[in-house]
C-alpha positions in Angstrom: -0.2 0.2 -0.2 1.3 3.4 -0.9 1.4 6.7 0.9 -0.8 8.7 -1.6 -4.1 8.9 -1.0 -6.8 7.9 -4.0 -9.6 9.7 -5.3 -13.1 7.4 -5.1 -15.7 8.4 -7.4 -18.9 6.5 -8.3 -18.2 5.9 -12.0 -21.0 3.8 -12.9 -24.5 2.2 -11.9 -27.3 0.0 -12.4 -30.8 -0.6 -11.1 -31.7 -4.4 -11.9 -35.4 -4.4 -12.4 -37.9 -4.6 -9.5 -41.2 -5.8 -9.2 -43.3 -7.9 -6.3 -42.3 -10.9 -7.9 -39.6 -11.5 -10.8 -39.7 -15.0 -11.8 -36.8 -17.0 -12.3 -34.3 -14.3 -11.0 -32.6 -14.9 -7.4 -30.7 -12.7 -5.5 -27.6 -13.6 -6.9 -28.8 -13.3 -10.2 -29.8 -9.8 -9.7 -26.3 -9.3 -8.3 -24.0 -10.2 -11.2 -26.8 -8.4 -13.3 -26.2 -5.4 -11.2 -22.6 -5.4 -11.4 -22.3 -6.3 -15.2 -24.7 -3.0 -15.7 -22.6 -0.9 -13.3 -19.5 -2.2 -14.8 -21.0 -1.1 -18.5 -21.8 2.1 -17.5 -18.6 3.0 -16.1 -16.8 1.5 -19.1 -14.9 -0.8 -16.8 -14.5 -4.9 -16.8 -14.6 -7.3 -13.9 -11.0 -8.4 -14.5 -10.1 -4.6 -13.2 -12.3 -5.6 -10.0 -10.4 -6.0 -6.7 -12.8 -5.0 -3.8 -16.6 -6.8 -3.4 -18.6 -5.1 -1.2 -22.2 -7.2 -1.0 -22.9 -8.2 2.7 -22.6 -11.4 3.3 -22.6 -12.4 -0.2 -19.2 -11.0 -0.5 -16.9 -14.0 -0.1 -18.9 -16.2 -2.6 -19.0 -13.7 -4.9 -15.6 -13.1 -5.0 -15.5 -16.9 -5.8 -18.0 -17.1 -7.9 -17.1 -14.3 -10.1 -13.2 -15.5 -9.8 -12.0 -12.4 -8.7 -9.0 -12.2 -6.5 -6.9 -11.5 -4.5 -9.9 -8.6 -3.3 -11.0 -6.7 -0.6 -14.0 -7.5 0.7 -16.4 -4.9 2.7 -18.5 -6.2 5.3 -21.2 -3.6 6.0 -24.6 -3.6 4.3 -26.5 -0.1 3.2 -25.0 3.4 3.2 -21.8 2.1 5.2 -21.1 0.3 2.3 -20.3 3.3 0.8 -17.9 4.6 3.6 -15.9 1.2 3.5 -15.4 1.3 -0.2 -14.3 5.1 -0.5 -11.8 3.8 2.9 -10.4 0.8 0.9 -10.1 3.2 -2.5 -8.6 6.2 -0.7 -5.9 4.1 1.6 -4.7 1.6 -1.8 -6.4 -1.4 -0.5 -8.6 -1.6 -3.7 -9.1 0.7 -6.9 -12.3 -0.6 -8.1 -14.8 -1.8 -5.6 -18.5 -3.0 -6.7 -21.0 -2.7 -4.3 -24.3 -4.4 -4.7 -27.4 -6.2 -3.1 -31.0 -7.7 -3.9 -33.5 -9.4 -1.9 -35.6 -11.5 -4.7 -38.4 -13.3 -3.5 -38.2 -12.2 -0.1 -41.7 -9.7 -0.5 -44.0 -11.6 -2.4 -46.8 -12.2 -0.2 -47.5 -8.5 0.2 -50.1 -5.9 -2.2 -47.8 -3.5 -2.3 -43.7 -3.6 -3.6 -41.5 -3.8 -1.0 -41.6 -0.1 1.3 -37.6 -0.5 0.7 -37.4 0.4 -3.2 -39.8 3.5 -2.6 -38.3 6.9 -1.0 -39.2 7.3 2.5 -39.6 11.0 2.1 -40.5 13.5 -0.7 -36.5 14.5 0.6 -35.6 11.0 -1.0 -37.4 11.4 -4.8 -35.5 11.2 -7.7 -32.9 12.9 -9.0 -31.1 11.9 -5.6 -27.4 12.4 -6.2 -25.5 10.7 -2.9 -22.5 12.2 -2.0 -19.4 12.0 0.9 -18.9 15.5 1.7 -15.6 16.0 3.8 -16.3 19.5 6.2 -13.8 21.6 6.7 -13.5 19.9 10.6 -12.1 16.9 8.4 -15.3 14.9 9.1 -16.9 13.2 6.0 -20.8 13.0 6.0 -22.8 11.0 3.8 -25.5 13.5 2.0 -27.2 14.4 -1.2 -26.3 17.3 -3.2 -29.2 19.2 -4.4 -30.0 22.7 -6.1 -27.4 21.1 -9.3 -27.7 19.5 -12.5 -25.8 16.6 -13.0 -23.3 17.9 -15.4 -21.9 20.4 -11.9 -20.9 17.5 -9.8 -17.7 16.8 -9.7 -14.9 15.7 -7.4 -14.2 18.8 -4.9 -17.4 20.6 -5.9 -17.0 23.5 -3.4 -20.5 22.7 -1.7 -22.3 24.7 1.2 -25.1 23.4 3.7 -28.8 24.0 3.6 -31.2 22.6 5.7 -34.4 20.8 4.6 -37.5 20.4 6.4 -38.4 16.6 5.5 -41.4 16.7 7.7 -42.6 18.7 10.7 -40.3 16.8 13.1 -37.1 16.2 11.0 -34.8 18.4 9.5 -31.8 17.2 7.0 -28.8 18.3 6.1 -28.5 18.8 2.2 -25.1 20.5 0.4 -25.9 22.3 -2.6 -23.0 23.8 -5.0 -21.5 27.0 -3.5 
């Protein structure tokens, strides 16, 4: 591991089909589809991947995809981003794929799974997740608002703005300075 820090970027994304039931799909098949789609979106190949963050599925994905040696994240949800960024910035990996899927785990309900819908209007699209480094050195996961995608870049100067999501919830978001 070198002493130089690297900068992490989200280079590609993929959202697989979503429904109450996806006949013929498994959580694993959806993860592999998402990985292939995100790599294609980024213009990268599986050969360049040296890190996987897939919760409890990480080890088996590394084996099944024939990647290795590879850095492996252990978190799930938003902490996956924190771990992957740290792995890249400290030279433990250069290309990390993050994936999660839950095929067939919410099939007996009348509506789609609640985790596939925005929890509040504040999380409606477009959503530009970012890790912002504060002047004090702390980092936080947030949303960049009041920006068009072409404005978004590394080291974008931003300022905080507080958004009232509900009567009881105010969240700190950031917008271009």
